[in-house]
C-alpha positions as CSV (number, residue, x, y, z in Angstrom):
1,M,113.7,103.8,88.3
2,S,111.6,100.7,87.6
3,A,108.6,99.6,89.7
4,A,110.3,96.4,90.6
5,T,113.3,98.1,92.3
6,T,111.2,100.7,94.3
7,A,111.4,99.6,97.8
8,I,108.4,101.5,99.2
9,P,105.3,99.3,99.6
10,V,102.0,100.8,98.7
11,H,98.6,99.3,99.5
12,I,95.5,99.9,97.6
13,G,92.0,99.2,98.8
14,L,89.4,98.0,96.3
15,G,85.7,98.0,96.7
16,A,82.6,97.5,94.6
17,N,78.9,96.7,95.1
18,L,77.2,97.3,91.8
19,G,77.3,95.2,88.6
20,D,79.5,92.1,89.0
21,P,81.7,93.3,92.0
22,E,83.9,90.2,92.1
23,R,84.7,90.3,88.4
24,T,85.2,94.1,88.5
25,L,87.7,93.8,91.3
26,A,89.6,91.0,89.6
27,T,89.7,93.1,86.3
28,A,90.9,96.2,88.2
29,V,93.9,94.3,89.6
30,E,94.8,93.2,86.1
31,E,94.6,96.8,85.0
32,L,96.7,98.1,87.9
33,A,99.3,95.5,87.0
34,R,99.4,96.9,83.4
35,L,100.1,100.5,84.6
36,D,103.5,101.8,83.7
37,D,105.9,101.9,86.7
38,V,103.6,99.8,88.8
39,A,104.3,96.2,90.0
40,V,101.5,94.4,91.8
41,L,103.1,92.1,94.3
42,R,100.3,90.4,96.2
43,R,96.5,90.5,96.7
44,S,94.4,89.7,99.7
45,S,91.4,87.4,99.8
46,L,88.0,88.8,98.9
47,Y,85.8,90.0,101.7
48,A,82.1,91.0,101.9
49,A,81.1,93.9,104.1
50,A,78.0,95.8,105.0
51,P,77.9,99.3,103.3
52,I,78.5,102.5,105.2
53,G,75.9,105.2,104.6
54,P,72.6,104.8,102.6
55,A,70.9,101.5,102.0
56,Q,72.6,99.7,99.2
57,P,74.0,96.2,98.3
58,E,76.7,94.5,100.3
59,F,80.3,95.4,99.2
60,R,83.1,93.2,98.0
61,N,86.5,94.4,99.2
62,A,90.2,93.5,98.9
63,V,93.6,95.0,99.1
64,V,96.6,94.8,96.7
65,S,100.2,95.5,97.6
66,L,102.4,97.0,95.0
67,T,105.5,99.0,94.3
68,T,105.7,102.0,92.0
69,A,108.1,104.6,90.7
70,R,105.2,107.0,90.4
71,S,104.5,109.8,92.8
72,P,101.4,109.5,95.0
73,E,99.6,112.1,92.9
74,S,100.5,110.3,89.7
75,L,99.2,107.0,91.1
76,L,96.0,108.5,92.3
77,A,95.4,110.0,88.9
78,A,95.9,106.5,87.3
79,L,93.6,105.0,90.0
80,L,90.9,107.6,89.2
81,D,91.2,106.7,85.4
82,V,90.7,103.0,86.2
83,E,87.6,103.9,88.2
84,R,86.2,106.0,85.3
85,A,86.9,103.3,82.8
86,H,84.6,101.1,84.9
87,G,81.9,103.8,84.9
88,R,82.5,105.3,88.3
89,I,80.7,108.6,88.8
90,R,81.3,110.3,92.1
91,S,77.9,111.6,93.1
92,E,77.0,110.5,96.6
93,R,79.3,110.2,99.5
94,W,79.3,106.6,100.8
95,G,77.0,105.7,97.9
96,P,76.9,102.6,95.9
97,R,79.7,102.3,93.4
98,L,81.0,100.2,90.4
99,L,84.6,100.5,91.6
100,D,86.4,102.3,94.3
101,L,90.2,102.4,94.6
102,D,91.9,104.0,97.5
103,I,95.6,104.5,98.5
104,L,95.5,103.1,102.1
105,L,99.3,103.2,103.0
106,W,102.4,104.4,101.2
107,G,105.2,102.9,103.3
108,D,105.5,105.3,106.3
109,R,104.8,108.3,104.2
110,V,102.2,110.9,105.2
111,V,100.6,113.0,102.4
112,D,98.0,115.7,103.3
113,T,97.1,117.8,100.2
114,P,93.7,119.1,99.1
115,G,93.2,116.1,96.7
116,L,95.0,113.3,98.6
117,R,95.4,112.1,102.1
118,I,97.8,109.2,102.9
119,P,97.3,107.2,105.0
120,H,93.6,107.0,104.1
121,P,91.9,109.1,106.7
122,E,89.3,106.5,107.6
123,L,91.5,103.4,107.5
124,H,91.7,102.9,111.2
125,R,87.9,102.9,111.4
126,R,87.1,100.4,108.6
127,R,87.4,96.7,109.2
128,F,86.6,96.0,105.5
129,A,89.9,97.8,104.7
130,L,92.0,96.6,107.7
131,E,91.0,92.9,107.4
132,P,92.5,92.4,103.9
133,L,95.4,94.7,104.7
134,A,96.2,92.6,107.8
135,E,96.2,89.5,105.7
136,L,99.0,91.0,103.6
137,V,101.0,93.2,106.1
138,P,99.8,92.7,109.7
139,G,103.0,94.5,111.0
140,A,102.8,97.5,108.8
141,R,102.5,100.7,110.9
142,H,100.0,103.5,110.5
143,P,102.4,106.4,110.2
144,V,100.2,108.8,112.1
145,L,98.6,106.6,114.8
146,Q,101.9,104.6,115.3
147,K,100.0,101.3,115.6
148,T,100.2,98.2,113.5
149,V,97.5,97.1,111.2
150,A,96.9,94.2,113.4
151,E,96.5,96.4,116.4
152,L,94.1,98.7,114.6
153,L,92.1,95.7,113.5
154,V,91.4,94.8,117.2
155,A,89.4,98.0,117.7
156,V,87.0,97.3,114.8
157,R,86.3,93.6,115.3
158,D,82.7,94.3,116.0
159,Q,82.1,95.4,112.4
160,H,80.8,92.5,110.2
161,V,83.3,91.4,107.5
162,Q,83.3,87.9,106.0
163,R,86.1,86.4,104.0
164,L,84.7,84.8,100.8
165,E,85.6,82.0,98.5
166,S,85.2,83.2,94.9
167,A,85.9,81.3,91.7
168,V,86.2,84.6,89.9
169,W,88.6,86.2,92.3
170,S,90.8,83.1,92.8
171,A,91.0,82.3,89.1
172,R,92.9,85.4,88.3
């Protein structure tokens, strides 16, 4: 089965706040598009968001929609490889990072294993993920909460997130 014929939409959240975050996110999207059995369909605008957790630089965030013939576990392994290739070291929860790639939604599928939870367990609490996701698929349903992305976004409107214009992001 090729990625282009796989009907289930998968949405990946991207974030970075160290180095050159905008360039890193743009490069990461290109790397995702080169993965076997993955077809990147669309990407959101770029957003700026305050960090959660310890004091650190502001984040840049976005979401890409793709299809894949991979299993969730196989895609997660590939995402972790891309993160490591960018120098990501997982040391501090909610700490600064060169690149963070998260599976937010996998159609209406629910996965709950020791190494992987889909939908992302914090998705409904994070405007920095919901805002770009709503840009791409406002009517997508959270398979556990049974609310649309647009409905979930209403509850976190008080969190500061700003849509950005970026020459680096839009040039790709």
